[in-house]
C-alpha positions as a printed NumPy array, in Angstrom:
array([[  0.   ,   0.   ,   0.   ],
       [  2.88 ,   2.347,  -0.682],
       [  1.544,   5.762,  -1.599],
       [  3.703,   6.26 ,  -4.682],
       [  2.749,   2.896,  -6.178],
       [ -0.95 ,   3.678,  -6.585],
       [ -3.14 ,   6.171,  -8.402],
       [ -3.694,   9.515,  -6.722],
       [ -7.433,   8.818,  -6.881],
       [ -7.088,   5.49 ,  -5.038],
       [ -8.259,   5.658,  -1.424],
       [ -5.514,   3.241,  -0.371],
       [ -2.912,   5.748,  -1.606],
       [ -4.098,   8.158,   1.104],
       [ -4.186,   5.706,   4.028],
       [ -7.878,   4.965,   3.857],
       [ -9.154,   1.401,   4.154],
       [-12.501,   0.112,   2.932],
       [-14.243,  -2.197,   5.388],
       [-17.423,  -4.2  ,   4.991],
       [-20.094,  -5.432,   7.398],
       [-22.165,  -8.34 ,   6.093],
       [-25.577,  -9.457,   7.373],
       [-26.442, -12.859,   5.858],
       [-29.804, -14.538,   5.971],
       [-29.093, -17.454,   8.276],
       [-30.217, -21.058,   7.82 ],
       [-30.569, -22.464,  11.327],
       [-28.499, -25.6  ,  12.005],
       [-27.409, -25.732,   8.341],
       [-23.716, -24.782,   8.326],
       [-23.254, -25.737,   4.675],
       [-25.969, -23.336,   3.515],
       [-24.621, -20.623,   5.794],
       [-21.118, -21.109,   4.425],
       [-22.396, -20.651,   0.862],
       [-24.157, -17.395,   1.818],
       [-21.103, -16.136,   3.696],
       [-18.827, -16.867,   0.732],
       [-21.238, -15.066,  -1.597],
       [-21.321, -11.918,   0.513],
       [-17.579, -12.059,   1.128],
       [-16.91 , -12.253,  -2.615],
       [-19.087,  -9.198,  -3.147],
       [-17.162,  -7.272,  -0.499],
       [-13.873,  -8.216,  -2.163],
       [-15.183,  -6.964,  -5.497],
       [-15.935,  -3.645,  -3.799],
       [-12.298,  -3.351,  -2.735],
       [-12.801,  -4.081,   0.97 ],
       [ -9.834,  -5.061,   3.121],
       [-12.078,  -6.72 ,   5.697],
       [-15.491,  -8.4  ,   5.783],
       [-17.199,  -8.894,   9.156],
       [-20.042, -11.372,   9.779],
       [-22.33 , -11.817,  12.815],
       [-21.928, -13.934,  15.914],
       [-22.361, -17.688,  15.329],
       [-23.092, -16.991,  11.664],
       [-22.025, -20.493,  10.608],
       [-24.628, -22.206,  12.782],
       [-27.181, -19.563,  13.699],
       [-27.411, -18.032,  17.159],
       [-30.822, -19.138,  18.41 ],
       [-30.118, -22.894,  18.57 ],
       [-29.609, -22.9  ,  22.328],
       [-28.696, -26.452,  23.499],
       [-28.491, -27.698,  19.911],
       [-25.093, -26.004,  19.794],
       [-23.823, -28.934,  21.866],
       [-24.881, -31.55 ,  19.323],
       [-21.989, -33.438,  17.756],
       [-23.549, -33.439,  14.284],
       [-23.845, -29.658,  14.307],
       [-20.287, -29.091,  15.549],
       [-18.891, -31.386,  12.849],
       [-20.957, -29.591,  10.256],
       [-19.57 , -26.263,  11.451],
       [-15.999, -27.495,  10.961],
       [-16.77 , -28.666,   7.427],
       [-18.406, -25.321,   6.662],
       [-15.419, -23.492,   8.125],
       [-13.194, -25.341,   5.654],
       [-15.329, -24.005,   2.788],
       [-15.154, -20.46 ,   4.091],
       [-11.422, -20.695,   4.741],
       [-10.764, -21.992,   1.228],
       [-12.803, -19.119,  -0.236],
       [-10.202, -16.701,   1.154],
       [ -7.274, -18.562,  -0.391],
       [ -7.179, -16.533,  -3.603],
       [ -8.623, -13.349,  -2.107],
       [ -6.744, -10.573,  -0.281],
       [ -9.394,  -9.476,   2.231],
       [ -9.717, -10.661,   5.823],
       [-12.879, -12.566,   6.721],
       [-14.167, -12.618,  10.297],
       [-16.983, -15.077,  11.012],
       [-18.71 , -16.428,  14.103],
       [-18.754, -20.147,  14.902],
       [-19.311, -22.494,  17.864],
       [-16.083, -24.47 ,  18.349],
       [-15.262, -27.236,  20.78 ],
       [-11.702, -26.606,  21.905],
       [ -9.865, -27.972,  24.942],
       [-12.942, -30.053,  25.717],
       [-15.103, -26.927,  26.096],
       [-17.522, -25.16 ,  23.803],
       [-16.587, -21.597,  22.93 ],
       [-18.515, -18.894,  21.08 ],
       [-15.77 , -17.841,  18.679],
       [-14.804, -15.34 ,  16.034],
       [-12.552, -16.958,  13.449],
       [-10.241, -14.589,  11.561],
       [ -9.305, -15.945,   8.126],
       [ -6.815, -14.726,   5.534],
       [ -5.41 , -16.252,   2.347],
       [ -6.605, -19.754,   3.106],
       [ -5.521, -20.005,   6.723],
       [ -6.791, -19.26 ,  10.207],
       [ -4.972, -16.212,  11.566],
       [ -6.511, -16.565,  15.002],
       [ -9.567, -17.594,  17.   ],
       [-11.112, -15.136,  19.454],
       [-13.536, -16.532,  22.062],
       [-16.249, -14.405,  23.638],
       [-15.167, -12.969,  26.978],
       [-18.378, -11.883,  28.705],
       [-21.093, -14.529,  28.547],
       [-24.54 , -13.044,  29.318],
       [-26.702, -14.962,  31.736],
       [-29.533, -12.583,  32.584],
       [-33.03 , -11.727,  31.314],
       [-33.533, -13.481,  27.966],
       [-29.912, -14.658,  27.794],
       [-28.523, -17.845,  29.317],
       [-25.445, -18.531,  27.211],
       [-23.453, -19.855,  30.157],
       [-25.574, -22.962,  29.816],
       [-23.75 , -23.686,  26.542],
       [-20.535, -21.663,  26.287],
       [-17.322, -21.102,  28.241],
       [-15.639, -17.706,  28.507],
       [-12.31 , -16.631,  27.051],
       [-11.14 , -16.466,  30.671],
       [-11.602, -20.249,  30.873],
       [ -9.083, -20.969,  28.115],
       [ -6.213, -23.181,  29.259],
       [ -3.805, -22.508,  26.379],
       [ -2.891, -19.637,  24.057],
       [ -2.875, -21.849,  20.967],
       [ -5.279, -24.521,  19.759],
       [ -5.521, -27.069,  16.97 ],
       [ -8.263, -26.313,  14.448],
       [ -8.701, -27.657,  10.911],
       [ -5.459, -29.648,  11.112],
       [ -3.356, -26.672,  12.092],
       [ -2.332, -24.599,  15.088],
       [ -3.906, -21.178,  15.587],
       [ -3.48 , -18.422,  18.206],
       [ -6.403, -18.506,  20.639],
       [ -7.644, -15.823,  23.024],
       [ -9.301, -12.441,  23.41 ],
       [ -5.875, -10.771,  23.498],
       [ -5.136, -10.98 ,  19.757],
       [ -4.501,  -8.004,  17.474],
       [ -4.203,  -8.564,  13.733],
       [ -1.747,  -6.117,  12.179],
       [ -1.265,  -5.527,   8.465],
       [  2.379,  -6.077,   7.519],
       [  2.18 ,  -3.571,   4.656],
       [  0.462,  -0.886,   6.725],
       [  0.659,  -1.155,  10.539],
       [ -1.954,   1.611,  10.819],
       [ -4.472,  -1.067,   9.798],
       [ -4.693,  -3.159,  12.973],
       [ -7.793,  -5.182,  13.834],
       [ -9.235,  -6.338,  17.133],
       [-12.278,  -8.581,  17.454],
       [-14.826,  -8.918,  20.256],
       [-18.235, -10.549,  20.445],
       [-21.608,  -8.979,  21.279],
       [-21.829,  -8.699,  25.087],
       [-18.167,  -7.737,  25.269],
       [-18.953,  -4.14 ,  24.275],
       [-21.805,  -3.961,  26.816],
       [-19.346,  -4.605,  29.653],
       [-17.925,  -1.676,  31.678],
       [-14.442,  -2.284,  30.203],
       [-14.723,  -3.94 ,  26.775],
       [-11.715,  -5.967,  25.599],
       [-11.421,  -3.593,  22.632],
       [-10.478,  -0.755,  25.005],
       [ -7.16 ,  -2.38 ,  25.842],
       [ -6.688,  -3.35 ,  22.195],
       [ -7.066,   0.266,  21.102],
       [ -4.444,   1.308,  23.64 ],
       [ -2.16 ,  -1.32 ,  22.088],
       [ -2.688,   0.168,  18.629],
       [ -5.837,  -1.413,  17.162],
       [ -7.496,   1.099,  14.833],
       [-10.361,  -1.108,  13.635],
       [-12.518,  -2.697,  16.341],
       [-14.965,  -5.355,  15.143],
       [-17.957,  -6.751,  17.009],
       [-19.736,  -9.937,  15.933],
       [-23.183,  -9.748,  17.511],
       [-26.452, -11.616,  17.68 ],
       [-28.256,  -8.87 ,  19.523],
       [-32.004,  -9.42 ,  19.456],
       [-34.268,  -6.454,  18.857],
       [-36.508,  -4.838,  21.449],
       [-38.139,  -1.425,  21.47 ],
       [-35.55 ,   1.294,  21.921],
       [-32.559,  -1.049,  21.698],
       [-31.334,   0.303,  18.357],
       [-30.658,   3.729,  19.825],
       [-28.657,   2.162,  22.649],
       [-26.586,   0.137,  20.19 ],
       [-25.746,   3.395,  18.434],
       [-24.652,   4.891,  21.754],
       [-22.422,   1.904,  22.465],
       [-20.759,   1.864,  19.045],
       [-20.404,   5.64 ,  18.827],
       [-19.083,   5.891,  22.371],
       [-16.558,   3.073,  21.99 ],
       [-15.283,   4.407,  18.667],
       [-15.03 ,   7.9  ,  20.14 ],
       [-13.299,   6.951,  23.403],
       [-10.905,   4.611,  21.608],
       [-10.368,   6.974,  18.64 ],
       [-11.005,   4.03 ,  16.348],
       [-13.337,   2.606,  13.764],
       [-16.027,   0.362,  15.241],
       [-17.712,  -2.261,  13.066],
       [-20.863,  -3.949,  14.315],
       [-22.631,  -6.905,  12.641],
       [-25.777,  -8.337,  14.27 ],
       [-27.754, -11.449,  13.35 ],
       [-30.733, -10.945,  11.065],
       [-33.518, -12.853,   9.398],
       [-33.652, -16.635,   9.572],
       [-33.032, -16.775,  13.322],
       [-35.76 , -18.428,  15.378],
       [-38.525, -16.095,  16.549],
       [-39.934, -18.506,  19.144],
       [-38.761, -16.252,  21.957],
       [-36.931, -13.328,  20.32 ],
       [-36.871, -11.159,  17.207],
       [-33.966, -10.005,  15.029],
       [-33.308,  -6.963,  12.884],
       [-29.9  ,  -7.56 ,  11.278],
       [-28.362,  -4.299,  12.43 ],
       [-25.017,  -3.373,  10.907],
       [-23.063,  -0.186,  11.678],
       [-19.705,   1.33 ,  10.891],
       [-18.495,   4.192,  13.093],
       [-15.281,   6.197,  12.987],
       [-14.251,   8.262,  16.003],
       [-17.876,   8.798,  16.991],
       [-19.167,   9.475,  13.454],
       [-21.623,   7.086,  11.78 ],
       [-20.326,   6.253,   8.298],
       [-22.7  ,   3.466,   7.238],
       [-25.731,   1.568,   8.537],
       [-27.602,  -1.451,   7.223],
       [-31.266,  -1.665,   6.298],
       [-32.858,  -3.328,   9.297],
       [-35.405,  -6.19 ,   9.065],
       [-34.349,  -6.955,   5.5  ],
       [-35.17 , -10.478,   4.278],
       [-32.158, -10.875,   1.997],
       [-28.513, -10.853,   2.936],
       [-26.73 ,  -7.535,   2.559],
       [-23.387,  -5.792,   2.945],
       [-22.462,  -2.225,   3.786],
       [-19.103,  -0.558,   3.212],
       [-17.304,   2.478,   4.54 ],
       [-13.901,   4.023,   3.938],
       [-11.941,   4.45 ,   7.182],
       [ -9.52 ,   7.366,   7.459],
       [ -6.583,   5.702,   9.206],
       [ -4.508,   8.896,   9.146],
       [ -7.227,  10.687,  11.079],
       [ -7.236,   8.024,  13.765],
       [ -3.492,   7.716,  14.313],
       [ -2.984,  11.483,  14.24 ],
       [ -5.809,  12.119,  16.708],
       [ -4.331,   9.554,  19.073],
       [ -0.948,  11.263,  18.816],
       [ -2.462,  14.659,  19.665],
       [ -4.754,  13.399,  22.435],
       [ -2.212,  13.099,  25.247],
       [ -4.694,  11.453,  27.608],
       [ -4.872,   8.487,  25.234],
       [ -1.126,   7.919,  25.587],
       [ -1.304,   8.443,  29.35 ],
       [ -4.047,   5.835,  29.614],
       [ -1.961,   3.323,  27.663],
       [  0.913,   3.912,  30.063],
       [ -1.385,   3.565,  33.085],
       [ -2.557,   0.157,  31.871],
       [  0.792,  -0.972,  30.473],
       [  0.854,  -4.33 ,  32.34 ],
       [ -2.311,  -5.424,  30.522],
       [ -1.72 ,  -3.646,  27.23 ],
       [  1.821,  -4.941,  26.795],
       [  0.581,  -8.505,  27.176],
       [ -1.623,  -8.382,  24.083],
       [ -0.372, -10.443,  21.148],
       [  0.198,  -9.215,  17.591],
       [ -0.639, -11.482,  14.675],
       [  0.64 , -10.259,  11.289],
       [ -1.299, -10.564,   8.053],
       [ -0.755,  -9.398,   4.507],
       [ -3.139,  -7.305,   2.46 ],
       [ -2.61 ,  -6.034,  -1.072],
       [ -5.38 ,  -3.759,  -2.412],
       [ -6.828,  -4.418,  -5.863],
       [ -4.61 ,  -3.465,  -8.783],
       [ -7.197,  -1.051, -10.154],
       [ -7.898,   2.159,  -8.203],
       [-10.492,   1.952,  -5.418],
       [-12.302,   5.28 ,  -5.514],
       [-13.303,   7.02 ,  -2.302],
       [-16.995,   6.78 ,  -1.38 ],
       [-16.841,   8.818,   1.756],
       [-19.334,  11.632,   2.23 ],
       [-17.567,  14.987,   2.34 ],
       [-19.693,  17.799,   3.692],
       [-19.791,  20.873,   1.474],
       [-19.79 ,  23.041,   4.598],
       [-18.117,  20.885,   7.276],
       [-18.78 ,  23.396,  10.07 ],
       [-22.432,  23.992,   9.126],
       [-24.499,  20.811,   9.611],
       [-26.965,  19.978,   6.862],
       [-29.46 ,  18.655,   9.426],
       [-31.722,  21.568,  10.371],
       [-32.165,  20.599,  14.023],
       [-28.44 ,  20.081,  14.501],
       [-27.704,  23.334,  12.702],
       [-30.041,  25.223,  15.026],
       [-28.343,  23.647,  18.026],
       [-24.896,  24.643,  16.74 ],
       [-26.057,  28.208,  16.072],
       [-27.492,  28.433,  19.576],
       [-24.216,  27.205,  21.05 ],
       [-22.071,  29.541,  18.928],
       [-24.176,  32.543,  19.898],
       [-24.322,  31.595,  23.574],
       [-20.558,  31.061,  23.753],
       [-19.913,  34.549,  22.413],
       [-22.586,  36.269,  24.536],
       [-21.595,  34.633,  27.837],
       [-17.868,  35.191,  27.178],
       [-18.378,  38.888,  26.385],
       [-20.676,  39.317,  29.395],
       [-18.055,  37.823,  31.712],
       [-15.349,  40.087,  30.251],
       [-17.491,  43.196,  30.784],
       [-18.29 ,  42.166,  34.344],
       [-14.639,  41.505,  35.14 ],
       [-13.425,  44.835,  33.744],
       [-16.344,  46.993,  34.881],
       [-16.922,  48.176,  31.311],
       [-20.553,  49.045,  30.49 ],
       [-20.267,  50.145,  26.854],
       [-18.782,  48.605,  23.707],
       [-17.765,  50.123,  20.382],
       [-18.096,  48.104,  17.175],
       [-16.677,  48.934,  13.77 ],
       [-19.388,  48.185,  11.223],
       [-18.764,  47.442,   7.56 ],
       [-22.212,  46.16 ,   6.685],
       [-20.929,  42.617,   6.209],
       [-21.759,  39.34 ,   7.9  ],
       [-19.104,  39.474,  10.635],
       [-19.972,  42.911,  11.94 ],
       [-23.683,  42.1  ,  11.827],
       [-23.052,  39.05 ,  13.989],
       [-20.922,  41.174,  16.329],
       [-23.796,  43.64 ,  16.715],
       [-26.241,  40.833,  17.552],
       [-23.866,  39.411,  20.157],
       [-23.263,  42.838,  21.691],
       [-27.001,  43.574,  21.841],
       [-27.798,  40.253,  23.5  ],
       [-24.941,  40.751,  25.934],
       [-26.482,  44.05 ,  27.029],
       [-29.813,  42.255,  27.478],
       [-28.106,  39.62 ,  29.599],
       [-26.433,  42.238,  31.782],
       [-29.614,  44.283,  32.137],
       [-28.061,  47.257,  30.312],
       [-29.66 ,  49.336,  27.554],
       [-28.796,  48.451,  23.963],
       [-27.83 ,  52.077,  23.468],
       [-24.588,  51.115,  25.233],
       [-23.554,  49.462,  21.951],
       [-21.869,  52.213,  19.91 ],
       [-21.508,  51.692,  16.163],
       [-18.743,  53.205,  14.105],
       [-18.13 ,  52.749,  10.377],
       [-15.318,  50.316,   9.538],
       [-12.483,  51.38 ,   7.256],
       [-12.489,  48.324,   5.007],
       [-14.818,  45.864,   3.311],
       [-16.458,  43.147,   5.387],
       [-17.541,  39.59 ,   4.689],
       [-20.175,  40.848,   2.292],
       [-17.687,  42.895,   0.318],
       [-19.254,  46.254,   1.346],
       [-17.129,  49.362,   1.877],
       [-17.361,  51.715,   4.821],
       [-19.669,  54.062,   2.966],
       [-22.097,  51.219,   2.272],
       [-23.698,  51.577,   5.664],
       [-25.124,  48.834,   7.834],
       [-28.965,  48.782,   7.813],
       [-29.067,  50.094,  11.375],
       [-27.266,  53.252,  10.229],
       [-30.426,  54.469,   8.544],
       [-31.529,  57.684,  10.281],
       [-28.109,  58.487,  11.762],
       [-27.567,  62.215,  12.229],
       [-24.79 ,  64.216,  10.6  ],
       [-22.76 ,  64.261,  13.806],
       [-22.142,  60.583,  13.444],
       [-24.122,  59.517,  16.51 ],
       [-25.746,  56.098,  16.005],
       [-29.129,  54.982,  17.268],
       [-29.425,  51.861,  19.491],
       [-28.992,  48.525,  17.695],
       [-32.24 ,  47.406,  16.136],
       [-33.056,  44.853,  13.468],
       [-29.632,  43.215,  13.472],
       [-30.92 ,  39.635,  13.326],
       [-33.193,  40.362,  10.365],
       [-30.296,  42.08 ,   8.605],
       [-28.185,  38.966,   9.134],
       [-30.89 ,  36.717,   7.706],
       [-31.32 ,  39.014,   4.708],
       [-27.578,  39.105,   4.113],
       [-27.345,  35.27 ,   4.179],
       [-30.291,  34.967,   1.764],
       [-28.703,  37.439,  -0.645],
       [-25.366,  35.636,  -0.621],
       [-26.99 ,  32.233,  -1.041],
       [-28.884,  33.516,  -4.068],
       [-25.693,  34.968,  -5.525]])
């Protein structure tokens, strides 16, 4: 992924990485059918130029099987299906992360299997096993804390095993993946927190979260909060249609966040399998971590845990043809397009200026202000702030004294092109109290938008 080796228009030339979240339609207790669907969606993600494809928790078997997960026939079928999925990655560059129930060390684990170029890079067991309300997974599964070894035999080969694995791209160390499973991010200290402190920039969560009223909003809070605190991308893939609805319901919720910003979200309750993609700005993440000194301090504070995490290298070569950026770039990045959010930002901007000026006047004992007015946008805003400050302090608006500015303002007006509130000023240059400033600002914005 060397910058000079690729087209300028290629996102990988600018340290972006395309990632994919896949929500398959599951066939309960039919690993072979699930493997075929997973391979199909994975192939589509590869064609889109993705470096990583994430699938839900227990996607090879289905989540809602309960005690059937302990059946020997199912577990053997899962291993055969895992061979098919592994082999599908042999000639493809992208990582594939899929959920599977695996019997290892004589115990059954709820696992995420990370595959690359026809081999298992590592197996990550679920750490926090929910056993409350509608969940009773401890009846079937052991926790990552119960693992006896750091390496296991799977599919006739040894593979790193544990929740302490980070998968780092050999060609670009800024692309480092950590994997956790569903409940892990609901815990007070998710495993991905330590992984981010160790350098993981992409945090992936395989989930089988059922849907209840209001739960979607909380999932957003979890993913946004974890990506923001960890200054990372957070990928979330939840089980969808095909799961049993005897006791629960499923919506197939997929999300991709970057440092608190939602980049992509799946269509919920969709019958067919689907994938979503987003382009992660790795430069943004590593630079923000460098600037945010508390992030480094936190890593140092937790060094005994963080230093014990294991790095697993992998290789990724982007497609030969350019992968064009699909990231939404706001035309006005500091002016939200959402009307409600824009109103909130305007309220905050105005309140910051008014309260700051009011405090300065109180501290200095000054009761009047003088403003140079050009008739442009900036001086109009200054007049509004000054007027509202006088209101806040209980002083008359006549304490705001206007004087003509000596140069053009934001609207390109000269000093002689007087501000609307100058109308009626006497020859001595005295100015009337500020009136109509807000309407003048609105009119000015409308005129410039039309121009």
